[in-house]
C-alpha positions in Angstrom: 11.1 100.4 -46.7 11.9 97.5 -44.0 15.1 97.0 -42.7 16.6 93.3 -42.9 17.3 91.8 -39.3 20.1 91.7 -37.3 22.7 89.0 -37.8 23.7 88.0 -34.1 27.4 87.4 -33.9 28.4 83.9 -33.5 30.0 82.7 -30.0 31.1 79.7 -28.7 27.9 77.4 -27.8 27.1 77.6 -24.1 27.0 74.8 -21.9 23.5 73.6 -20.0 25.2 75.0 -16.7 26.3 78.9 -18.8 22.7 78.8 -20.2 20.7 78.6 -16.7 23.0 80.8 -14.7 22.0 83.5 -17.7 18.3 82.8 -17.3 18.9 82.5 -13.5 20.2 86.5 -13.8 18.2 87.7 -16.5 15.3 86.6 -13.9 16.8 88.2 -10.8 17.3 91.2 -12.8 13.6 91.3 -13.5 13.2 91.0 -9.1 12.4 87.9 -9.4 13.8 84.9 -6.9 14.0 81.1 -7.1 11.8 78.5 -4.8 11.6 75.1 -4.9 8.2 73.5 -4.5 8.1 69.9 -3.2 4.6 67.7 -3.6 3.0 64.4 -3.4 4.5 61.5 -5.3 0.9 60.3 -6.5 3.3 57.8 -8.9 4.3 56.2 -5.2 2.3 53.5 -4.1 2.7 54.8 -0.7 1.1 58.0 -1.2 -1.7 57.0 -3.3 -2.6 54.1 -0.2 -2.5 57.8 1.7 -4.7 59.6 -0.3 -7.2 57.2 -0.9 -7.1 56.6 3.4 -7.4 60.4 3.9 -10.4 60.0 1.3 -11.9 57.2 3.1 -12.3 59.4 6.2 -13.6 62.5 4.8 -16.2 60.2 3.5 -16.9 59.7 7.0 -17.6 62.8 8.5 -20.9 64.5 8.9 -22.9 67.1 5.7 -20.1 69.6 5.9 -22.3 71.8 3.9 -22.8 75.1 6.9 -18.9 74.7 5.9 -18.6 74.6 2.2 -21.6 78.0 2.9 -19.0 79.8 5.5 -16.3 79.2 3.2 -18.0 81.0 0.4 -19.2 83.0 1.5 -16.2 84.8 3.3 -14.0 83.8 -0.2 -12.6 87.0 -1.9 -11.7 86.5 -5.4 -12.0 89.8 -6.5 -8.9 90.2 -7.1 -8.1 87.4 -8.8 -8.3 89.1 -12.1 
């Protein structure tokens, strides 16, 4: 026989700040910590121009096959699963 789901007691709605605080507490209780990552903003024309510049510089380099082969040989992917 199936029992009906328990109804949650109604509480006052939490603010976004209270919900986020509760979420952070739950995550910390799981042994996690917050980390902030900054990445290039590819929407910025200056960033795109710099990426193009770097791409041109890479294109001017001599063949990189020996370097690529070495990276493939020493790269250990056995623990990726």
